DOTORVEX-905716 format. One line per field, with one value per residue (C-alpha): residue in one letter; x, y, z. Coordinates in nm, 3 decimals. Layout:
// DOTORVEX-905716
code = a,...
xx = X,...
yy = Y,...
zz = Z,...
// end
This chain:
// DOTORVEX-905716
code = m,a,a,n,y,d,q,i,q,q,i,q,k,d,v,e,r,e,a,a,f,v,s,i,i,t,d,e,i,g,k,v,i,v,g,q,r,y,m,v,e,r,l,l,i,a,m,l,a,d,g,h,v,l,i,e,g,v,p,g,l,a,k,t,l,t,v,s,s,l,a,r,c,v,r,a,e,f,k,r,i,q,f,t,p,d,l,l,p,a,d,l,v,g,t,m,i,y,n,p,g,d,q,s,f,k,a,r,m,g,p,i,f,a,n,i,i,l,a,d,e,i,n,r,a,p,a,k,v,q,s,a,l,l,e,a,m,q,e,r,q,v,t,l,g,d,t,t,f,r,l,p,e,p,f,l,v,l,a,t,q,n,p,i,e,q,e,g,t,y,p,l,p,e,a,q,v,d,r,f,m,l,k,l,l,v,t,y,p,r,r,e,e,e,r,v,i,l,d,r,m,t,e,g,e,p,p,q,v,a,p,v,i,k,p,e,a,i,l,k,a,r,k,v,v,r,s,i,y,v,d,e,k,i,k,e,y,v,l,s,l,i,h,a,t,r,q,p,d,s,a,g,l,d,w,a,p,l,i,q,y,g,a,s,p,r,a,t,i,y,l,v,a,a,a,k,g,h,a,f,l,h,g,r,g,y,v,t,p,e,d,i,k,a,i,g,p,d,v,l,r,h,r,i,i,v,s,y,e,a,e,a,e,e,t,t,s,d,d,l,v,r,k,l,f,d,a,v,e,v,p
xx = 4.177,4.071,3.701,3.528,3.304,2.979,3.106,3.205,2.864,2.694,2.908,2.814,2.444,2.493,2.672,2.402,2.134,2.303,2.450,2.108,2.125,2.447,2.277,1.998,2.249,2.453,2.137,2.014,2.349,2.353,2.051,2.280,2.636,2.728,3.023,3.266,3.178,3.530,3.482,3.133,3.246,3.550,3.343,3.108,3.404,3.541,3.203,3.168,3.527,3.509,3.790,3.845,3.912,4.138,4.010,4.245,4.127,4.099,3.795,3.466,3.475,3.168,3.369,3.153,2.830,2.914,2.985,2.670,2.460,2.596,2.508,2.152,2.111,2.215,1.997,2.309,2.391,2.627,2.850,3.075,3.368,3.563,3.924,4.097,4.426,4.243,4.039,4.075,4.043,3.732,3.569,3.601,3.545,3.363,3.447,3.338,3.104,3.087,2.739,2.754,2.407,2.515,2.890,2.943,3.085,2.875,3.007,2.910,2.959,3.135,3.047,3.269,2.976,2.810,2.809,2.978,3.225,3.344,3.674,3.695,4.049,4.190,4.547,4.456,4.426,4.725,4.878,4.667,4.348,4.498,4.587,4.229,4.101,4.355,4.205,3.858,3.973,4.177,4.001,3.644,3.624,3.672,3.808,3.665,3.816,3.829,3.549,3.575,3.277,3.222,3.146,2.832,2.840,2.898,3.166,3.346,3.587,3.603,3.868,3.942,4.255,4.343,4.661,4.727,4.712,4.981,4.957,4.815,4.833,5.007,5.151,4.952,5.157,5.253,5.095,4.762,4.783,4.844,4.508,4.323,4.235,4.215,4.351,4.154,4.270,3.962,3.995,3.789,3.473,3.468,3.326,2.995,2.958,3.019,2.746,2.499,2.618,2.564,2.208,2.114,2.247,2.127,1.778,1.506,1.558,1.877,1.792,1.799,1.868,1.630,1.712,1.706,1.863,1.930,2.273,2.180,2.195,2.558,2.648,2.478,2.660,2.995,2.959,2.916,3.212,3.437,3.333,3.428,3.675,4.041,4.250,4.598,4.751,4.582,4.721,5.071,5.024,4.938,5.242,5.465,5.333,5.378,5.724,5.835,5.770,6.021,6.267,6.227,6.504,6.272,6.054,6.344,6.298,6.602,6.438,6.540,6.694,6.356,6.170,6.228,5.971,5.765,5.410,5.330,5.164,4.843,4.859,4.850,4.536,4.365,4.449,4.272,3.981,3.929,3.957,3.677,3.467,3.546,3.440,3.116,3.031,3.072,2.858,3.129,3.185,3.557,3.853,4.034,4.370,4.169,4.018,4.369,4.491,4.180,4.194,4.573,4.671,4.419,4.557,4.927,4.974,4.988,5.191,5.491,5.705,5.931,6.287,6.434,6.596,6.256,6.120,6.417,6.330,5.963,5.871,5.555,5.429,5.164,5.440,5.604,5.275,5.213,5.561,5.501,5.189,5.363,5.660,5.496,5.366,4.991,4.887
yy = 5.179,5.542,5.624,5.927,6.161,5.991,5.648,5.776,5.942,5.612,5.427,5.691,5.631,5.254,5.297,5.525,5.276,4.960,5.112,5.186,4.874,4.982,5.219,4.964,4.696,4.928,5.054,4.699,4.580,4.895,4.756,4.488,4.617,4.940,5.124,4.902,5.100,5.032,4.655,4.659,4.879,4.665,4.345,4.501,4.609,4.254,4.112,4.358,4.309,3.927,3.898,3.726,3.896,3.816,3.981,4.020,4.138,4.035,3.828,4.003,4.266,4.130,3.985,3.672,3.865,4.114,3.841,3.642,3.962,4.048,3.700,3.732,4.075,3.934,3.623,3.417,3.070,3.111,2.851,2.900,2.661,2.648,2.572,2.342,2.147,1.817,1.947,1.735,1.846,1.627,1.821,2.129,2.027,1.694,1.344,1.056,0.804,0.443,0.304,-0.079,-0.107,0.003,-0.016,0.351,0.655,0.960,1.303,1.434,1.811,1.980,2.315,2.499,2.478,2.801,3.166,3.315,3.111,3.224,3.048,3.115,3.117,3.006,2.982,2.691,2.437,2.241,2.278,2.004,2.192,2.521,2.358,2.238,2.587,2.739,2.564,2.681,3.041,3.070,2.844,2.871,2.494,2.177,1.843,1.526,1.207,1.248,1.505,1.882,2.076,2.448,2.654,2.871,3.238,3.465,3.284,3.471,3.348,3.570,3.439,3.552,3.517,3.617,3.831,3.777,3.399,3.194,2.861,2.591,2.802,2.752,3.040,3.081,3.010,3.330,3.193,3.164,3.502,3.657,3.516,3.743,4.065,4.257,4.217,4.414,4.518,4.551,4.768,4.833,5.047,5.400,5.456,5.598,5.310,5.056,5.216,5.162,4.799,4.753,4.884,4.685,4.353,4.366,4.518,4.312,4.088,4.146,4.299,4.086,4.177,4.095,3.989,4.300,4.187,3.865,3.730,3.804,4.176,4.137,3.955,4.227,4.499,4.325,4.378,4.751,4.758,4.598,4.865,5.159,5.388,5.396,5.670,5.596,5.824,5.623,5.300,5.449,5.566,5.209,5.070,5.329,5.224,4.852,4.884,5.105,4.811,4.605,4.884,5.155,5.361,5.432,5.641,5.798,5.569,5.439,5.145,4.860,4.667,4.674,4.485,4.116,4.082,4.346,4.321,4.068,4.143,4.017,4.325,4.546,4.373,4.370,4.733,4.851,4.606,4.710,5.078,5.025,4.870,5.169,5.411,5.214,5.234,5.610,5.641,5.718,5.568,5.646,5.580,5.868,5.872,5.894,5.552,5.407,5.569,5.465,5.097,5.069,4.978,4.691,4.552,4.595,4.533,4.153,4.161,4.359,4.114,4.299,4.183,4.079,4.421,4.588,4.363,4.452,4.820,4.741,4.863,4.702,4.669,4.929,5.175,5.114,5.145,5.485,5.602,5.459,5.667,5.977,5.928,5.836,6.139,6.152,6.223
zz = -2.819,-2.834,-2.816,-2.958,-2.762,-2.872,-2.765,-2.421,-2.385,-2.470,-2.216,-1.959,-2.026,-1.997,-1.664,-1.523,-1.628,-1.499,-1.180,-1.033,-0.817,-0.641,-0.397,-0.344,-0.239,-0.016,0.156,0.212,0.352,0.567,0.755,0.899,0.862,1.039,0.885,0.689,0.374,0.246,0.268,0.114,-0.175,-0.247,-0.247,-0.501,-0.715,-0.712,-0.807,-1.095,-1.213,-1.180,-0.926,-0.592,-0.258,0.037,0.356,0.651,0.990,1.353,1.461,1.522,1.247,1.060,0.770,0.748,0.806,0.531,0.276,0.360,0.353,0.007,-0.118,0.014,-0.147,-0.486,-0.441,-0.509,-0.382,-0.089,0.075,0.376,0.401,0.725,0.635,0.884,0.885,0.824,0.526,0.211,-0.154,-0.189,0.098,-0.118,-0.481,-0.441,-0.558,-0.781,-0.614,-0.741,-0.804,-0.787,-0.943,-1.290,-1.221,-1.298,-1.125,-1.048,-0.955,-0.613,-0.626,-0.337,-0.176,-0.428,-0.674,-0.562,-0.670,-0.364,-0.161,0.180,0.249,0.621,0.766,0.432,0.564,0.795,0.514,0.372,0.026,-0.140,-0.059,-0.178,-0.509,-0.558,-0.482,-0.721,-1.025,-0.929,-0.879,-1.196,-1.445,-1.309,-1.335,-1.129,-1.249,-1.090,-1.229,-1.607,-1.623,-1.598,-1.464,-1.514,-1.205,-1.197,-1.295,-1.121,-0.919,-0.644,-0.375,-0.068,0.168,0.523,0.729,1.083,1.105,1.476,1.516,1.342,1.528,1.303,0.987,0.654,0.450,0.130,-0.185,-0.366,-0.687,-0.508,-0.335,-0.678,-0.796,-0.555,-0.731,-0.402,-0.051,0.205,0.551,0.770,1.082,1.394,1.369,1.507,1.855,1.729,1.482,1.756,1.965,1.680,1.650,2.024,2.010,1.697,1.816,2.178,2.145,1.978,1.678,1.473,1.131,0.815,0.453,0.169,-0.190,-0.409,-0.739,-0.928,-1.031,-1.393,-1.311,-1.201,-1.523,-1.727,-1.533,-1.591,-1.966,-1.906,-1.665,-1.927,-2.179,-1.952,-2.128,-2.022,-2.179,-2.315,-2.052,-1.775,-1.921,-1.929,-1.569,-1.464,-1.647,-1.478,-1.137,-1.197,-1.349,-1.061,-0.825,-1.027,-1.108,-0.843,-1.004,-1.298,-1.064,-0.878,-0.578,-0.393,-0.216,-0.447,-0.152,0.022,-0.252,-0.313,-0.592,-0.771,-0.900,-1.173,-1.509,-1.351,-1.128,-1.439,-1.562,-1.224,-1.150,-1.465,-1.420,-1.057,-1.150,-1.402,-1.124,-0.901,-1.177,-1.229,-0.859,-0.876,-1.188,-1.442,-1.784,-1.783,-1.550,-1.380,-1.198,-0.874,-0.949,-0.989,-0.666,-0.471,-0.564,-0.613,-0.254,-0.249,-0.576,-0.494,-0.120,-0.158,-0.479,-0.355,-0.161,0.080,0.157,0.492,0.504,0.482,0.755,0.975,0.924,0.991,0.643,0.505,0.149,0.233,0.320,-0.016,-0.205,-0.047,-0.149,-0.497,-0.557,-0.421,-0.656,-0.987,-1.175,-1.232,-1.596
// end
């Protein structure tokens, strides 16, 4: 839907008004987290765009600390769930408890009933647990017995997985991986950042973050994010990118044998939604091609399934995403 100049100007004013808390949150998290601006920004985008995040990185990169700090800043209810091979669905979503006094069943809510869920080492839990989590992620609800319970708003699943340890892990189903709006690859801090971490964590009391906004502010900001203007040319650019993952020839790419499956239609939706969140964070009421290119790798890297031939050539989905953005013409 095209918008006129006055509408875009109004959206711009709404964004500038509602985005005031962004710098407050990043500054507050910066008291505890050194560097990792990429991870903090992407978590905020997911929260604003109402999407879940899969975080991959070796142990010790402050993934858990960043998520818990974000939850404290937003004054949201936070639950950390350690996924293990013996975890049961009831340990996640809860169960029905029989009361012999009045011969009735009462729901006992599991830890999934919180605003921000940290699913630590998500790939250690078996398929039954993943299925229970899938309903919560997609439908924002949990079914116990014959009753369906809505999850609180905002509701955000931030899952971590360790890329270097495979013993005792289960591959995540592709259907579940596709439910994550973003997949982040977290890397080591720079030398100067690590020196700051060393000083902060070994001298005196470790710093703590304080609540700076309420969850209602996030819900209010989401309405503004959804209203951010996306030009028709930007939409066509997104469609060209997504379709090139399924039919590389359409973009002049000759790596069809390297892709087993391209991105799903959900990728199209999430790419635009995340780009709106990226524009909001940067104080704009409209999406630019730079927003698409900035957030694109995080939306697409887990949705392009490479073939055995690509693995033999040590070609990753990130390699293909980079070539994709180089090949598809920017409007």
